[in-house]
C-alpha positions in Angstrom: 72.5 35.1 193.4 74.9 32.3 193.3 78.8 32.3 193.5 80.8 30.4 191.0 83.0 28.7 193.5 84.8 29.7 196.7 87.4 32.4 196.1 86.7 32.9 192.5 86.2 36.6 191.1 83.1 35.9 189.1 79.4 35.3 189.9 76.3 35.1 188.0 72.9 36.7 188.7 70.4 34.0 187.6 67.5 34.6 185.3 65.7 32.7 182.6 68.9 32.3 180.3 70.4 28.9 179.9 73.5 28.8 177.7 73.3 25.4 176.0 73.0 25.3 172.3 73.3 29.0 171.9 75.0 30.2 168.5 76.3 34.0 169.1 76.5 36.6 166.4 78.3 39.9 167.0 76.2 43.0 166.1 77.9 45.9 164.5 76.0 49.0 166.1 77.1 52.5 167.3 76.6 51.4 170.8 79.2 52.2 173.3 78.8 48.6 174.6 79.7 45.3 172.7 76.6 43.6 171.7 75.8 40.0 170.5 72.6 38.1 169.3 72.3 34.6 170.7 70.0 32.2 168.6 68.6 29.3 170.4 65.7 26.9 170.1 63.9 28.2 173.0 64.2 31.9 171.8 66.8 34.5 171.0 68.9 36.6 173.3 70.8 39.7 173.6 74.2 39.9 175.3 75.4 43.3 176.4 79.1 43.5 177.4 79.8 46.7 179.4 82.5 48.4 178.1 83.3 50.6 181.1 82.3 48.6 184.0 81.9 50.4 187.3 81.8 49.3 191.1 78.4 49.3 192.5 75.0 48.0 191.8 74.2 48.4 187.9 70.9 50.2 187.3 70.3 48.3 184.2 70.8 44.9 185.8 68.9 46.0 188.9 66.0 47.1 187.0 65.6 44.5 184.6 65.6 41.8 187.3 62.9 43.9 189.4 60.5 44.6 186.6 60.6 41.1 185.2 59.3 40.1 188.7 56.5 42.6 188.2 54.7 40.7 185.3 57.8 41.9 182.9 55.8 45.0 182.0 57.4 47.1 179.3 61.0 45.4 179.5 62.7 42.4 177.6 62.8 39.2 179.6 65.6 39.1 182.1 68.1 36.4 181.3 70.9 37.2 183.8 74.0 39.0 184.5 77.7 38.4 185.1 79.6 40.2 187.7 83.2 40.3 188.6 85.1 41.3 191.7 87.8 43.9 191.5 91.1 44.0 193.1 89.5 46.3 195.9 87.1 43.8 196.7 84.1 45.6 195.1 81.8 44.0 192.5 81.0 45.3 189.1 78.5 44.2 186.5 80.3 43.4 183.2 77.5 41.8 181.3 73.7 41.5 180.9 71.6 39.0 179.0 68.0 39.8 178.0 65.5 38.3 175.5 65.7 39.5 172.0 63.0 41.8 170.9 62.0 41.6 167.3 60.8 45.1 167.2 61.4 48.6 165.3 62.6 51.7 166.8 59.7 54.1 167.7 61.8 56.9 166.4 62.2 55.2 163.1 58.3 54.5 163.0 57.6 58.0 164.1 59.8 59.5 161.3 58.0 57.5 158.6 54.7 58.5 159.8 55.4 62.2 160.0 57.1 62.2 156.6 54.1 60.4 154.9 51.4 62.3 157.0 49.9 59.4 158.8 48.2 59.6 162.1 49.9 58.2 165.1 48.2 60.0 168.1 46.6 56.7 169.2 50.1 55.1 169.1 51.6 58.1 171.4 48.6 57.6 173.7 49.4 53.7 174.0 53.0 54.5 174.6 52.2 56.8 177.4 50.1 54.1 178.9 53.0 51.8 178.5 55.6 54.3 180.2 52.9 54.8 182.9 52.6 51.1 183.6 56.4 50.8 184.1 56.5 53.7 186.5 53.6 52.2 188.5 55.6 48.9 188.6 58.7 50.8 189.7 56.8 52.4 192.5 55.6 49.0 193.9 58.6 48.2 196.1 59.0 49.1 199.7 59.5 52.7 200.5 63.0 53.3 201.6 64.4 50.4 199.4 66.1 50.4 196.1 62.6 50.5 194.5 59.2 51.7 196.0 58.0 55.2 196.7 59.7 57.9 198.8 58.0 61.4 199.5 59.2 64.3 197.3 59.8 67.4 199.7 61.1 70.8 200.0 64.8 69.6 200.1 64.2 67.7 196.9 62.7 70.6 195.1 65.7 73.0 196.4 68.2 70.4 195.1 66.5 70.3 191.8 66.4 74.2 191.5 70.3 74.4 192.2 71.0 71.6 189.7 69.1 73.6 187.1 71.0 76.9 188.1 74.2 75.0 187.6 73.3 73.6 184.3 72.2 77.2 183.1 75.5 78.6 184.4 77.5 76.0 182.1 75.2 77.0 179.0 76.0 80.8 179.8 79.7 79.9 180.1 79.5 78.3 176.6 77.7 81.1 174.8 80.2 83.6 176.2 82.9 81.5 174.5 83.5 81.4 170.6 81.1 79.9 168.1 81.7 76.1 167.5 82.7 75.1 164.1 79.7 74.2 161.9 77.1 75.7 164.2 73.7 76.8 163.3 74.5 80.5 162.9 70.9 81.7 163.4 70.4 79.4 166.5 73.7 80.7 167.9 73.0 84.3 167.5 69.5 83.7 169.2 70.9 81.7 171.9 73.4 84.4 172.8 70.6 87.0 173.0 68.6 84.7 174.8 70.9 83.3 177.5 73.7 85.8 177.7 71.8 88.3 179.9 71.1 85.8 182.8 67.6 86.7 183.1 66.9 82.7 183.3 68.3 82.6 186.9 65.1 83.8 188.4 63.1 81.2 186.8 65.6 78.5 188.0 65.2 79.8 191.5 61.4 79.8 191.3 61.4 76.2 190.6 62.0 75.6 194.4 58.8 77.5 195.2 56.5 75.3 193.0 54.0 73.9 195.4 53.7 70.2 194.6 53.4 67.0 196.7 54.4 63.5 195.2 56.4 60.4 195.2 59.9 59.9 194.0 60.5 56.5 192.4 63.1 54.8 190.2 62.8 55.9 186.6 64.5 55.4 183.2 66.3 58.7 183.3 67.2 58.9 179.7 63.9 58.2 178.1 63.2 59.2 174.4 61.7 57.6 171.2 65.1 55.8 170.4 64.9 53.8 173.6 61.7 52.1 172.7 61.1 49.1 170.6 57.5 48.5 169.1 56.2 45.1 168.2 53.1 44.7 166.0 50.3 43.6 168.1 52.2 43.9 171.3 53.1 46.4 173.9 56.1 48.4 173.4 59.5 47.6 175.2 61.7 50.2 176.7 65.3 49.5 176.5 68.7 50.8 177.8 68.1 51.1 181.5 71.7 52.3 182.0 70.6 55.9 182.6 73.0 58.7 181.4 76.5 56.8 181.0 78.5 59.8 181.9 77.0 60.0 185.4 78.1 57.8 188.3 76.1 54.6 189.1 74.7 56.0 192.4 73.3 59.0 190.6 71.5 56.8 187.9 69.9 54.8 190.7 68.5 58.0 192.5 64.9 58.2 192.9 63.2 61.1 191.0 59.6 62.3 190.0 58.6 60.2 187.1 57.7 63.6 185.4 61.3 63.6 184.5 60.8 60.8 181.9 57.5 62.3 180.7 59.9 65.6 180.0 62.2 63.4 178.1 59.5 62.0 175.8 57.9 65.5 175.5 61.2 66.8 173.9 61.8 63.8 172.0 58.4 64.3 170.0 59.7 68.0 169.4 63.0 66.7 168.0 61.1 64.2 165.8 59.0 67.1 164.4 62.0 69.2 163.9 63.8 66.5 162.1 61.2 65.1 160.1 59.4 68.3 159.2 56.1 68.1 161.0 53.8 71.2 162.0 53.9 72.1 165.5 50.3 71.6 166.0 50.6 68.0 165.0 53.6 67.6 167.3 51.6 69.1 170.0 48.9 66.5 169.6 51.3 63.7 170.1 52.7 65.2 173.1 49.4 65.7 174.7 48.3 62.2 173.8 51.5 60.6 175.4 51.0 62.6 178.6 47.2 61.8 178.6 48.0 58.1 178.2 50.5 58.3 180.8 48.3 60.0 183.5 45.7 57.3 183.2 48.2 54.8 184.6 49.9 56.8 187.6 49.2 58.6 190.7 49.6 62.3 189.7 51.5 64.5 192.1 49.3 66.9 194.0 49.5 70.7 193.6 51.1 72.2 190.2 52.5 69.0 188.7 52.0 70.7 185.4 54.4 73.5 186.6 56.8 71.0 187.6 56.7 69.1 184.3 57.2 72.5 182.4 60.1 73.2 184.5 61.6 69.7 183.5 60.9 70.3 180.0 63.0 73.4 180.2 65.7 71.9 182.2 66.0 69.2 179.5 66.1 71.8 176.7 68.9 73.4 178.4 70.6 70.1 178.5 70.1 69.7 174.8 71.5 73.2 173.9 74.5 72.2 175.7 74.8 68.7 174.1 74.2 70.1 170.6 77.0 72.8 171.1 79.5 70.0 171.9 78.2 67.1 169.6 75.9 68.5 166.8 76.3 72.1 166.5 74.4 72.1 163.3 71.3 71.1 165.3 71.4 73.9 167.9 68.3 75.6 166.3 66.1 72.8 167.7 66.6 73.4 171.3 66.9 77.0 170.9 63.5 77.2 169.3 62.0 75.6 172.4 63.9 78.0 174.7 62.2 80.8 172.8 58.9 79.3 173.1 58.0 77.3 176.4 56.1 74.5 176.7 53.3 76.2 178.8 51.1 76.8 175.9 51.0 73.1 174.8 50.6 71.9 178.4 47.6 74.2 178.8 45.5 71.6 177.0 46.2 69.0 179.8 44.5 70.9 182.6 
């Protein structure tokens, strides 16, 4: 990292990008951040200008730089980043440059395959391997540092259980209110019946009692099919390592079990099946193929890792129900169906 002159309020994190001869074109997307494509003789670049910078180490910049030092597995080439010093003396990342990836979104390609009845089980397995290799790279740093492995222990399990309890309480509060405009009526009625009584609390408390040993590492934190670009004849590329933008930076940099990313992908395949009209059996084949590919590349937690995965899938589904109530009430039936039919049956084939 080098400073741009003494006393100045800007500094650059150096990567492969060099600014000479680049022609920039603003991209019109639905992204929260401002995006440009830079065209150059030596290859194209993506410039992301963060709309809401925060003080501290930005997870996307940090992860991109680290993974590109680990053979660049599963990520775009790290070009560099621009940081700015605030009035209080703290630094914040304001922009990131990465290599341009000429690929198509995995969500779009999955939708086409499901609508046309084409087989994508092999692709799901390959994507699982890619995610597993990325998780393995994230675990390769020194223990106790920003990357590397830290032990998952009793306190972590209790904290997880408490966070699911808090999330469930938010959903219960929502179902005791009035139905939002445009809500899926059948989904709303079923959710009120399912969640209103509070029987879910015992399951949430039981998460702390699952016997599992394993490692916490850095993870993506918001992984789904929309965060993956597929390139013909090449490995997929995972993008948007910001984590959940509404969470503080330090929370987004927190180490967790890699199973949380797996749970996000499990639910993403379920959403694809619901949106594109695929049968549950076919979706289950895709989900299991993804997990099987992933587990071939990582060290699995000891003990009841499938129980933890099922719990994290359940937690993700609770979050989805809250999200749909607030932002897409017409989609509420998708997570409600999953809350009614737990993932355990589909996971049983992985034992």
